[in-house]
C-alpha positions as CSV (number, residue, x, y, z in Angstrom):
1,M,0.0,0.0,0.0
2,A,2.8,2.4,1.0
3,L,4.8,1.6,-2.2
4,S,1.7,2.1,-4.3
5,T,1.2,5.6,-2.7
6,V,4.8,6.5,-3.4
7,W,4.5,5.5,-7.0
8,S,1.3,7.4,-7.4
9,T,2.8,10.5,-5.9
10,L,5.9,10.3,-8.2
11,S,3.6,9.7,-11.2
12,C,1.5,12.8,-10.3
13,A,4.7,14.9,-9.7
14,T,6.1,13.7,-13.1
15,V,2.9,14.6,-14.9
16,V,2.8,18.0,-13.2
17,A,6.4,18.7,-14.1
18,V,5.9,17.7,-17.7
19,L,2.8,19.9,-18.0
20,A,4.6,22.8,-16.4
21,F,7.5,22.4,-18.8
22,L,5.1,22.3,-21.8
23,A,3.2,25.3,-20.5
24,C,6.5,27.2,-20.1
25,A,7.7,26.1,-23.6
26,I,4.4,27.2,-25.2
27,R,4.5,30.5,-23.5
28,R,8.1,31.2,-24.4
29,Q,7.6,30.0,-28.0
30,F,4.4,31.8,-28.8
31,F,3.5,34.4,-26.1
32,H,6.9,35.7,-24.9
33,R,7.9,39.4,-25.7
34,L,10.6,38.0,-28.0
35,S,8.4,35.4,-29.7
36,A,8.4,37.4,-33.0
37,F,12.2,37.2,-33.4
38,P,13.7,34.3,-35.4
39,G,15.9,31.6,-34.0
40,P,16.0,27.9,-33.1
41,R,12.9,26.7,-31.3
42,L,15.0,25.1,-28.6
43,A,16.8,28.3,-27.9
44,A,13.5,30.1,-27.4
45,I,12.4,27.5,-24.9
46,T,15.5,27.0,-22.6
47,T,18.8,28.6,-21.7
48,L,20.3,25.1,-21.8
49,Y,20.7,25.7,-25.5
50,K,23.4,28.3,-24.8
51,I,24.8,26.4,-21.9
52,Y,25.4,23.4,-24.2
53,Y,27.6,25.3,-26.6
54,E,29.3,27.3,-23.9
55,V,30.1,24.6,-21.3
56,F,29.7,21.2,-22.9
57,R,31.1,22.2,-26.3
58,E,33.7,24.3,-24.5
59,G,33.4,27.8,-26.0
60,E,31.8,27.0,-29.3
61,L,28.7,29.3,-28.9
62,L,30.2,32.2,-31.0
63,Q,30.9,29.9,-34.0
64,H,27.4,28.6,-33.7
65,L,26.0,32.2,-33.6
66,I,27.8,32.9,-36.9
67,E,26.1,29.9,-38.4
68,L,22.7,30.9,-37.0
69,H,23.0,34.4,-38.6
70,A,23.7,32.8,-41.9
71,I,20.3,31.1,-41.6
72,Y,18.1,33.7,-39.8
73,G,19.6,37.1,-40.7
74,H,20.9,40.0,-38.7
75,V,19.1,39.2,-35.5
76,V,18.7,35.8,-33.8
77,R,17.0,34.8,-30.6
78,I,19.6,32.7,-28.8
79,A,17.9,32.2,-25.4
80,P,14.3,32.8,-24.1
81,N,15.1,36.4,-23.3
82,E,18.2,37.1,-25.4
83,L,18.9,38.4,-28.9
84,H,22.1,38.6,-30.8
85,F,22.8,41.0,-33.6
86,N,25.6,40.9,-36.1
87,D,25.7,44.4,-37.6
88,Y,27.4,47.7,-36.9
89,A,24.2,49.6,-36.5
90,A,23.1,47.3,-33.7
91,H,26.5,47.6,-32.0
92,S,26.3,51.4,-32.2
93,A,22.8,51.4,-30.6
94,I,23.6,48.9,-27.8
95,Y,27.0,50.3,-26.7
96,A,26.4,54.0,-27.4
97,V,27.7,56.8,-25.2
98,G,24.9,57.7,-22.8
99,S,23.1,54.4,-23.3
100,P,20.8,53.6,-20.3
101,F,21.1,49.9,-20.9
102,T,22.6,48.0,-17.9
103,K,25.0,45.1,-17.8
104,D,23.6,41.6,-17.5
105,K,24.4,40.4,-14.0
106,D,24.1,36.7,-14.9
107,F,27.0,37.2,-17.3
108,Y,29.2,39.6,-15.5
109,G,28.8,37.7,-12.2
110,S,30.7,34.8,-13.8
111,F,34.0,36.7,-13.6
112,G,34.0,37.0,-9.8
113,A,34.7,40.7,-10.1
114,D,31.5,42.4,-8.8
115,G,33.6,44.9,-6.9
116,S,35.5,46.1,-9.9
117,A,34.7,48.8,-12.5
118,F,34.3,46.1,-15.1
119,G,31.8,44.1,-12.9
120,A,29.6,47.1,-11.9
121,I,26.1,46.5,-13.3
122,Q,24.5,49.9,-12.9
123,P,25.9,52.8,-15.0
124,H,26.2,55.0,-11.9
125,D,28.3,52.5,-10.0
126,S,30.5,51.9,-13.0
127,R,31.0,55.6,-13.5
128,M,32.1,56.1,-9.9
129,R,34.6,53.3,-10.1
130,R,35.9,54.3,-13.5
131,N,36.3,57.9,-12.4
132,L,38.7,56.7,-9.7
133,L,41.0,55.1,-12.2
134,S,40.5,57.0,-15.4
135,P,43.2,59.7,-14.6
136,L,45.8,56.9,-14.5
137,F,44.8,55.8,-18.0
138,S,44.8,59.2,-19.7
139,R,47.2,59.8,-22.5
140,R,49.2,62.2,-20.4
141,A,49.6,59.6,-17.6
142,I,50.6,56.9,-20.1
143,L,53.3,59.2,-21.7
144,K,54.8,59.5,-18.2
145,F,54.8,55.7,-17.9
146,E,56.3,55.2,-21.4
147,C,59.9,54.7,-20.1
148,V,58.7,51.7,-18.0
149,I,57.0,50.2,-21.0
150,Q,60.1,50.7,-23.1
151,E,62.1,49.0,-20.4
152,K,59.9,45.9,-20.5
153,V,60.1,45.8,-24.3
154,E,63.9,46.0,-24.0
155,R,63.9,43.1,-21.6
156,L,61.7,41.0,-24.0
157,I,64.2,41.6,-26.8
158,S,67.2,40.8,-24.7
159,Q,65.7,37.5,-23.5
160,L,64.8,36.5,-27.1
161,V,68.3,37.3,-28.4
162,A,70.0,35.6,-25.4
163,H,68.0,32.4,-25.4
164,H,66.1,31.9,-28.6
165,R,68.5,32.2,-31.5
166,H,68.7,28.5,-31.9
167,K,65.8,27.4,-29.6
168,P,62.3,28.5,-30.6
169,A,60.5,30.9,-28.2
170,N,56.8,30.5,-27.4
171,M,55.6,34.0,-28.3
172,V,52.1,33.4,-26.9
173,L,53.8,33.3,-23.5
174,A,56.5,35.9,-24.3
175,F,54.2,38.7,-25.3
176,R,51.9,38.0,-22.4
177,C,54.9,38.1,-20.0
178,T,55.7,41.5,-21.4
179,T,52.2,42.9,-21.1
180,M,51.8,41.3,-17.6
181,D,55.1,42.9,-16.4
182,I,53.8,46.2,-17.7
183,I,50.3,46.0,-16.0
184,T,51.7,44.7,-12.7
185,S,54.2,47.5,-12.6
186,Y,51.3,49.9,-13.1
187,C,48.9,48.2,-10.6
188,F,51.1,47.0,-7.7
189,A,54.2,49.1,-7.9
190,K,56.0,45.8,-8.1
191,C,56.8,44.1,-11.4
192,E,56.2,40.4,-11.6
193,N,59.4,40.0,-13.7
194,S,57.7,37.2,-15.6
195,L,60.1,37.9,-18.6
196,D,62.9,36.4,-16.5
197,S,61.0,33.1,-16.1
198,E,62.5,30.1,-17.8
199,E,60.9,29.7,-21.2
200,F,58.5,32.5,-20.2
201,H,56.6,30.0,-18.0
202,H,55.7,32.3,-15.1
203,Q,53.4,31.0,-12.3
204,F,50.8,33.7,-12.6
205,L,50.7,33.5,-16.4
206,V,50.3,29.8,-16.5
207,A,47.6,29.9,-13.9
208,N,45.8,32.7,-15.7
209,R,45.7,30.9,-19.1
210,S,44.7,27.7,-17.4
211,A,41.8,29.4,-15.6
212,I,40.3,31.0,-18.7
213,P,38.2,27.9,-19.7
214,A,36.5,28.1,-16.3
215,I,34.5,31.2,-17.2
216,W,31.5,29.4,-18.6
217,L,31.4,26.8,-15.8
218,M,31.4,29.7,-13.4
219,K,28.5,31.3,-15.2
220,F,26.6,28.0,-15.2
221,L,27.4,27.3,-11.5
222,P,27.7,30.8,-10.0
223,F,27.8,29.6,-6.4
224,L,31.3,28.3,-7.2
225,I,32.8,31.7,-7.3
226,P,32.5,32.8,-3.6
227,V,33.4,29.2,-2.5
228,L,36.6,29.1,-4.7
229,C,37.6,32.6,-3.7
230,F,37.9,31.5,0.0
231,L,39.1,28.0,-0.6
232,P,42.7,27.4,0.7
233,R,45.4,26.5,-1.8
234,C,45.9,23.1,-0.1
235,F,42.5,22.0,-1.3
236,A,43.2,22.9,-4.9
237,N,45.5,20.0,-5.6
238,H,42.7,17.6,-4.9
239,L,40.3,19.0,-7.4
240,P,39.8,17.0,-10.7
241,I,39.1,20.1,-12.9
242,S,42.3,21.9,-13.8
243,P,40.7,25.3,-14.7
244,I,39.1,25.4,-11.3
245,L,42.4,24.6,-9.7
246,A,44.0,27.4,-11.7
247,F,41.3,29.9,-10.7
248,I,42.1,29.1,-7.0
249,E,45.8,29.6,-7.6
250,L,45.2,32.8,-9.5
251,N,43.0,34.2,-6.7
252,A,45.6,33.3,-4.1
253,I,48.4,35.0,-6.1
254,I,46.4,38.2,-6.4
255,S,45.3,38.1,-2.8
256,E,48.9,37.9,-1.7
257,Q,49.8,41.0,-3.7
258,I,46.9,43.0,-2.2
259,D,47.7,41.9,1.3
260,R,51.3,42.9,0.8
261,I,50.2,46.5,-0.1
262,L,47.5,46.7,2.7
263,D,50.0,45.6,5.3
264,D,52.5,48.2,4.2
265,E,51.1,51.1,2.1
266,D,54.5,52.7,2.2
267,L,55.5,50.2,-0.5
268,L,53.5,52.3,-3.0
269,E,55.6,55.4,-2.2
270,I,58.8,53.6,-3.3
271,T,57.7,53.9,-7.0
272,G,58.5,56.8,-9.1
273,N,55.0,57.0,-10.6
274,P,51.4,56.7,-9.2
275,T,49.9,53.3,-9.3
276,I,46.3,52.0,-9.5
277,Y,46.4,51.3,-5.8
278,H,47.5,54.8,-4.9
279,H,44.1,55.9,-6.2
280,L,42.1,53.0,-4.8
281,L,43.5,53.1,-1.3
282,N,43.2,56.9,-1.2
283,A,39.6,56.6,-2.2
284,S,39.0,54.0,0.5
285,K,40.1,56.6,3.1
286,G,37.3,58.9,1.9
287,N,33.6,58.4,1.3
288,F,33.9,55.7,-1.3
289,R,35.0,52.6,0.7
290,R,36.7,49.7,-1.1
291,S,36.9,46.4,0.7
292,R,39.8,44.0,0.5
293,R,37.7,41.9,-1.8
294,D,36.9,44.9,-4.0
295,L,40.6,45.5,-4.4
296,I,41.3,41.9,-5.3
297,E,38.5,41.9,-7.8
298,E,39.7,45.2,-9.4
299,A,43.2,43.7,-9.6
300,F,41.8,40.5,-11.2
301,S,39.9,42.3,-13.9
302,L,42.8,44.7,-14.7
303,L,45.4,42.0,-14.9
304,Q,43.2,39.8,-17.1
305,A,42.4,42.7,-19.5
306,G,45.9,44.2,-19.4
307,T,47.6,40.9,-20.1
308,E,45.4,39.0,-22.6
309,G,44.2,41.7,-25.0
310,P,47.5,43.3,-26.0
311,G,49.3,40.0,-25.7
312,N,47.0,38.4,-28.2
313,A,47.1,41.3,-30.6
314,C,50.9,41.1,-30.6
315,T,50.9,37.3,-31.1
316,V,48.4,37.4,-34.0
317,G,50.0,40.4,-35.7
318,T,53.6,39.1,-35.4
319,F,52.6,35.8,-37.0
320,Y,50.9,37.4,-40.0
321,I,53.7,39.9,-40.6
322,L,56.4,37.2,-40.5
323,N,54.3,34.9,-42.6
324,D,54.1,37.5,-45.4
325,P,57.5,38.6,-46.7
326,V,56.1,41.6,-48.5
327,I,54.4,43.0,-45.4
328,H,57.4,42.2,-43.3
329,K,59.8,43.9,-45.7
330,K,57.6,47.0,-46.1
331,L,57.2,47.4,-42.3
332,F,61.0,47.0,-41.7
333,E,61.9,49.5,-44.4
334,E,59.5,52.1,-43.0
335,L,61.0,51.6,-39.5
336,R,64.6,51.7,-40.8
337,D,64.0,54.9,-42.7
338,A,62.5,56.6,-39.7
339,W,64.8,55.0,-37.2
340,P,68.3,54.6,-38.9
341,E,70.2,53.9,-35.6
342,K,68.5,50.8,-34.2
343,D,70.5,50.9,-31.0
344,T,68.8,54.2,-30.1
345,T,65.2,54.4,-29.0
346,M,62.3,55.8,-30.9
347,G,59.4,57.2,-28.8
348,Y,55.7,56.5,-28.9
349,G,54.9,59.8,-30.4
350,A,57.3,59.3,-33.3
351,L,56.2,55.8,-33.9
352,Q,52.5,56.9,-34.1
353,K,53.4,59.0,-37.1
354,L,54.5,56.0,-39.2
355,P,51.5,55.1,-41.5
356,Y,52.4,51.5,-42.3
357,L,53.2,50.6,-38.7
358,T,49.8,52.2,-37.7
359,A,48.1,50.1,-40.4
360,V,49.8,46.9,-39.2
361,I,48.7,47.6,-35.6
362,K,45.1,48.3,-36.7
363,E,45.0,45.1,-38.8
364,S,46.5,43.1,-35.9
365,L,43.7,44.4,-33.6
366,R,41.1,43.5,-36.2
367,M,42.4,40.0,-36.7
368,S,42.9,39.3,-33.0
369,H,39.4,40.7,-32.1
370,G,40.0,41.6,-28.5
371,I,36.9,40.5,-26.5
372,V,35.0,38.1,-28.7
373,T,32.1,37.3,-26.4
374,P,28.9,39.4,-27.0
375,L,28.8,41.8,-24.1
376,P,25.2,41.5,-22.9
377,R,23.1,44.6,-22.1
378,I,19.6,44.7,-20.7
379,V,17.3,47.0,-22.7
380,G,15.6,49.6,-20.6
381,P,14.0,51.5,-19.0
382,T,11.7,51.5,-22.1
383,S,11.8,49.6,-25.4
384,A,14.5,50.5,-27.9
385,L,14.9,50.6,-31.7
386,I,18.0,48.4,-32.5
387,S,19.0,48.1,-36.2
388,G,15.4,48.6,-37.3
389,H,13.9,46.2,-34.7
390,K,11.8,47.3,-31.8
391,V,13.2,45.4,-28.8
392,P,11.1,45.4,-25.6
393,A,12.5,46.6,-22.2
394,G,14.0,43.8,-20.2
395,A,15.4,41.9,-23.2
396,V,19.1,41.0,-23.2
397,V,20.9,42.1,-26.3
398,G,24.5,41.9,-27.6
399,V,26.9,41.9,-30.6
400,S,30.1,40.0,-30.9
401,V,32.9,42.2,-32.4
402,V,33.9,39.2,-34.5
403,C,30.8,39.7,-36.6
404,L,31.9,43.3,-37.3
405,N,35.5,42.4,-38.0
406,N,34.5,39.7,-40.5
407,D,31.8,41.7,-42.2
408,E,32.5,41.4,-45.9
409,M,30.5,44.5,-46.7
410,V,32.9,46.6,-44.7
411,F,36.2,44.6,-44.8
412,M,36.9,43.1,-48.2
413,N,38.3,39.6,-47.9
414,P,38.1,39.9,-44.1
415,H,40.1,36.7,-43.3
416,A,43.2,38.1,-45.0
417,F,45.8,40.1,-43.1
418,S,45.9,43.3,-45.2
419,P,47.4,46.5,-43.6
420,E,46.9,48.2,-47.0
421,R,43.1,48.3,-46.3
422,W,43.8,51.0,-43.7
423,M,45.8,53.2,-46.1
424,Q,43.2,53.7,-48.8
425,P,41.3,57.0,-49.5
426,H,38.2,55.6,-47.7
427,S,40.1,54.2,-44.8
428,R,38.8,56.8,-42.3
429,D,35.4,55.2,-42.8
430,L,36.8,51.9,-41.6
431,D,38.1,53.3,-38.3
432,K,34.6,53.6,-36.8
433,H,34.1,49.8,-37.5
434,L,37.2,48.9,-35.5
435,V,36.1,48.5,-31.9
436,P,38.6,46.1,-30.2
437,F,38.2,48.1,-27.0
438,S,34.4,48.3,-27.2
439,R,32.9,51.8,-27.1
440,G,30.6,54.0,-25.1
441,P,30.6,54.6,-21.3
442,R,31.9,51.1,-20.6
443,M,34.7,51.0,-23.2
444,C,38.1,49.7,-22.0
445,M,39.8,52.1,-19.7
446,G,43.2,50.9,-20.8
447,I,42.9,51.9,-24.4
448,N,45.8,54.5,-24.2
449,L,48.0,52.0,-22.4
450,A,47.3,49.3,-25.0
451,W,48.1,51.6,-28.0
452,C,51.3,52.6,-26.4
453,E,52.3,49.0,-25.7
454,L,51.5,48.0,-29.3
455,Y,53.5,50.8,-30.9
456,L,56.5,50.2,-28.7
457,I,56.4,46.4,-29.0
458,F,55.8,46.2,-32.8
459,G,58.2,49.1,-33.5
460,N,61.0,47.7,-31.5
461,I,60.9,44.0,-32.4
462,F,60.5,44.6,-36.1
463,R,63.2,47.2,-36.3
464,R,65.7,45.5,-34.0
465,L,65.2,41.7,-34.5
466,D,65.5,39.3,-37.3
467,M,62.8,36.7,-36.7
468,D,61.7,33.4,-38.3
469,I,58.6,31.4,-37.7
470,H,59.0,27.8,-36.3
471,D,56.4,25.2,-36.9
472,T,53.4,27.5,-37.1
473,S,50.9,28.0,-39.9
474,V,47.8,30.0,-40.9
475,E,45.7,27.0,-39.9
476,D,46.8,27.4,-36.3
477,F,45.2,30.8,-36.2
478,R,42.1,29.9,-38.2
479,I,39.9,28.5,-35.5
480,F,39.5,29.7,-31.9
481,K,37.1,29.1,-29.0
482,D,35.3,31.8,-27.2
483,F,36.3,32.1,-23.6
484,F,35.6,35.8,-23.4
485,T,39.0,36.3,-25.2
486,P,39.8,34.0,-28.1
487,V,41.7,30.8,-27.4
488,H,43.2,29.4,-30.6
489,E,42.9,25.7,-31.2
490,G,46.2,25.4,-33.1
491,R,49.9,25.4,-32.2
492,N,51.3,28.4,-30.3
493,L,53.4,30.8,-32.3
494,H,57.1,29.9,-32.0
495,I,60.0,32.0,-33.5
496,Y,63.7,32.1,-33.7
497,A,65.2,35.6,-33.0
498,K,68.5,37.3,-33.3
499,N,69.7,40.9,-33.5
500,R,69.5,42.7,-36.9
501,E,72.9,43.7,-38.2
502,S,71.6,47.2,-39.2
């Protein structure tokens, strides 16, 4: 009798669950505010559609979105309450200066950086946090920091010449060591000196790159973030998932840096230039309090952005330049003519005036994409007209910059590396389509730092080094997975390097 009752209860519960699911599916498919927008039926019914491509297919959602746009057009419904657009008009509307749209908490919460300017959901909170840091990222501030950037580039060159004339260097790691040493000098008043690591295998860098694939798992299981942030390192070695282990290691490394500064703020005074934490700690003494956790999260987001974005642009650009003798020769000749004595230095301002170098950097930014994940915004407080479509308030919308960079109507033969496209009479029109740092009130604060890094790195290595590719081809850069930043599926770029004779 009791067993019969249990089975009867389970049967009723199953029927109720099935009916509830069907009712939800019918409502989302036919009566939801986004029901008029095209897209796969399963995507309209459940967010598991996105989760499948993000988590279980490990970062393949972006590639799938491109396929969906080929079927459904400029706008696709990719979740019950989310739309993805693929055109510049939509990008301009969603990320416009003064946009009232807010960030999607479900997405930005997956980074474990709620206390940072990047993780702030409301425009007011983001503006307050950005205002604290923006003076340090102004062009004037970066010009004062130029000598430090040049010093790190010099160290990169000396390491390549000393150790990689006959042994190939992993430039994916080498460039990121350079950008990480720059951003840590700026953030912590203490350089990580990762360029001095054997084979460029620095602890932080390895942990950082290993932790990248954890992003979608964190989004799917958000309760993991606060748990992992406070989990001791000793537990990490017992975890079966390497990206999670790396996340714990990364959090511990950053926490140690913050604690070092909090324990002795006089360490900041040793540096010859203001750092990020001069500003954050001074603000914490005023009305805008920043907790220890906030400082850790700000550091986490700044280090991720400051290391990965410029590092990837340098990697991609260097490969395509070395892979094309015509481009390589043209760039070197421009640098040689403007910079005849290679053992002297050429400043950022002078390098900016070189048209072909500028074109090479722009093309490197286009081909490397920057942040590839569509950055989701919530429409509001009222409905909005986006690329000719009336989108109701409360809907989540986004555009991947990859769709803009690969738009054949704007960039002819978009998969070819062609600096010349930026030197044509109509090239000024292309500039507005190049948005590797996003745009609007939430655009990357580090844009001036990134440009300075790119000019000094590209200018110095292609003027002063003779480099050859080792065991790397175009196919290695053809396919990447979307883990917020692109993670290429192929072999890492390796090169041999030696000093140029003249």
